[in-house]
N, C-alpha and C positions, 0 to 999 in steps of 0.2 A: 345351794346358797351362794357359792362362788360365782355362778352364772348370772345371778340377779342383777349385778351391777356392771356386767361386762361392757366395756366401751366407755364407761363414765370415768370421770376423774377419780383418782385414789384407788384405781383398780389396775393391776398389772396386765400386760398384754395377754397372759394366760388366763385371765379372769379371776385371779385370787385378790381378795381385798388386802390393802396395805395397812398394817397396824402400827401405830406410833405409841411409844411409852413416854408419858409426861411424868417426870420425877417430882418429888415433893418440893424441890426448890424452883420449879417451873421450867427447868431445862428439858430438852427432848433427848432421850436416849439415842446415841448415834446409830444404832442398828435397828432396822425395821423388823417387826415380828410377823409371824404367819399363823393362820388359823390352825388350831390343832384339835378342837372339839366343840361341838354344838349340841347341847342337850335338847331333846325334842319336847320336853315337858315345859309347860308355861306355868310360872308361879301364879296361882289364882289371886294372891293378895296384891302383888305388884304389877302383874301383867308382863313380866320380863322372862327371858330365857337365859340360861347360863351359857356363856361363850368363853372358851379358853384360847389363848394365843401364846406362842413360844417366841422368846426373844434370845438371840445370841448374847452372851455376857462376857466378852473378852475383857480381861483385866479386873473382873469382879466389881464393876460399877454399881450393879444392883445387888443389895445385900438382903439376906433373909429377914423378913419382918418389915422391910422398908415400904412406906406408903408410896403409891404411884397411881396415875390414871391412865387409861388406855383410850386412844382416839382412833377411830376408823372412819374414813370417808366412804360413804356408801353411794354417793352420786353427786352430781353438780347440776344446778339449774342455770342455764345460760340466760343472762339478762333478767335475773330474778329481781323483783322489787321487794326490798326489805324496809320495814317501818318499825319504829319503837313500839314495844308492847303497850306502853302508856298512851300512845297516840291513837290506839284502837278502842273504840267504845262499843260495848256489846249490850244491847237493850232488848230483852225478850227475843233473843235469837237473831236479831238484826245487827250486823256488824258495820260500823261507820268509822270514817276518819274525816277530819277537817282539812281541806286543801286550801292553800292561799293561791289565788289566781294571779296571772301576770299584772293585773291592775290592783293588786293587794286587797281583794275582797275575799271573804271566806265562803267556801262552798262545802257542803256536807255531802259525802258520797258513800254509798254502800260499797263494801269490799268483801271479797271472799278470801279468808285466810286459809292457807294450806298446811303450814307446819310452823312450829316455833324453833328458833335457833338462838339459844341463849336468851337474851332480853329482846330479841327481834321476832317479828312475824314475817313470814314469807307470804306475799299476796299473790293470788292467782288473777284477780281482776279488780278494777275500780281505781287504780292509781297507775299512771304511766311513769317510766323512768325519768328522773329529773324534776318531777313535780314537787312542789313544796308542801310538806305535811306538818301540821301543827303538833309540836311535842310538849309545849308548855303553855299554860293558860287556856287549855281546852274547854274548861267550864265557863270561861268568860266570853268566848266567841260565839256569835250567832250567824246563821246563814245570811249572806248579803252584807255583813258588817265590814267596814273598812278597818284594816289593821296596819300596824307598823311592824312588819316582820324583821327579825334578826336571824340571819343564817347561822346555824350552829354546826361547825364541822363534826364529823363522825368521831374523830379522836377526842375532842373536848367532851362530847356527850358520853363517851365510854368512861373517861376520867371522872366526870361528874357523877355518873351512875355508881361507880365503885366507891366514891368518896362519901356519899350520903344517901340515905334511903329516900329522902324527899327530892333528890335530883332527878332530872328527866332521863329516861332511858335512851340508849343510842338508836340512831336511825341511819340506814344506808341510803335512803332517798334524801332529797334535799330537806333538811329539817329546819323548822323555824320556831322561834319562841315568839308568839304573837301577843301584842297588847292592843286592845281596842282603842281606836281613836275617839276622842270626844267630839260630838257633833257641833 
């Protein structure tokens, strides 16, 4: 297990994964944890395995019964293209996104999603870094239509997404809110 991510980010030079403890208030425990146990049984209901990590606790920062999350980075993808989950349309097994070209016309492209990271999809193909992806108004745009795109920074998208369920999801590629121009 430790060798699976050797050489990737989040893995120590010896090949062991680095565990971070995220406390209930959102702060990160000052000490990193280390892997202590991996159960070989897969839970048939959830598809998960039990993993235990040990964390030093000088000063008793972590108390018995306290809620916390554990984060472990198992690898990094260099130059990965991330798009908002809501910008990806899946129809009968075909996955598409709407791209705004440099001349502000809409182009629909097939993409291949690799994995989900929070509210983002990592794309393997179909979108190049820096291309503008429609994250709002997706149902209104048609291929070849001229639009008036508004760039939405990643930070604003993340804030909007956590503020309301109807807000657009964040995107790490250039995200746009597109409104169709009237002919």
